[in-house]
Steps between C-alpha positions, in 0.01 A plus 500: 500500500326683222168669561199462276445794271240735643177521309310822452144561614256778435277414796579746779352261758747223416798474729832321479573230754871429517754281673870550439594133539225340292489776242126560534356730239123475520217742434181324617245771438210305646684468834574872521133565426393241758706667774342835424151346514583315823608816676179669388277207606662440838315796649170326420574170673493394867783246519800381301620141463862482389592166347871415503686195369598279797832421327598869486284671766715812523583548132133457398370747761409855399704749699257788441172314551451614860553858389233456234262330744552766771283396797323211324571148631748298291496118523811324367443150362770261379422324171663193343570352841475152346821556300691694766755355739304380804798566728471875438269634770250761381272672747158544343235332289639270230302389194576306185347446159425128534251493786292726719716473812460805722247669270248505787767674712527772236124557500486507882783753511315720248185476714703590811646809334159594360312506831617835643478664159151367430390599851595859426298493178198352682504798735461712189202292385687299236385139544657204311741731324752293296838467673742573218831314493780558250742218417847624405813313401776458248418329168458122527497480882158333490245779540253348255534155659429648843194686374362185335556310826325769704211515251488116490472514122704619204448874480826611344748352252801319645835426330853430618645813346492873575268746331180291477279738700483825304192671649353562843177315580270453800414151624235408759612269783259285699549555873318618812526854370477664161857487359608630163853427379681722252742304286784711364772439241846422636695809599875532446679789677658776295839372612632192675645539849814320385624251243436212742128583496497512120669158483248338734196655332623385158575149623153470655321620183389832647630685193477405135765261367543738208634774726832344601796298372431135593870405495587774749202401715611136500857587598381708794239240594766228520702707747196602705349152531837340575563755776167412661505124432868403462569206269135438409521612137832330439358173632171534315667561163790262573762765424870483589494877555214748516482744209265578214764374257516166684121473498493583127757233423313241707141575404481735201763413237715788627228756420491760777153631413356148518678432830361824640149396394544160670615652828229768512223253413629243751494762775151618412374139493688431827663192347804505728311581821258747654717809517458841656736781405446702819 
């Protein structure tokens, strides 16, 4: 498989994110900048909410977040639970973008974590000090949707693609205490743990579609999904054998790029079933 030609950049803050299998070659300067700002801001906040995609809870989790947070409480919340496989058991609070299920649980958990911290500040004479919460997560895991649900109104822009939130901003949340949420742009690590993580993040729209080869992604996605849900894709597409070439011949006039687009879009729209990759 050929790799995309590396592009040059003069911005010293921009970093390359690579995956051997998918041929990633991406220099998202705003994400590198966002990570730097996040690590600077985290010392100013009281609690971190990490939002992970319920379909890929391990691959969309930040391995270094607890190191950044140090002794600050970290609450993990699972987003997109409405499109995840219900048979996959996840221990924790689950939310989705279509309703406000469990939003009250999130607020109550924030209030619970805030009590001992606010009590310490009261002893110092600081009354009604804002309890500052930072929301962290990969691009397109649903941070903005969660914030709008917590605020009970549209405070931040939402779109089903990565890279929409470009700046940090504070949002007031109505609750029994004074809560301020810090929305942050999606953070991608400087390197993927493995090629499997890169595949899952790309398939779930956590990285830009421009950063990888869609045909290679589709080939790997076919194998991954079929290993987890044997026979499902072959039955859904009515194929005699499962391959990208067979899908192209059946659905895309033998065009591999078009077949790849069909498969990726069908997965993201959950047209075959509600699927989790982990």
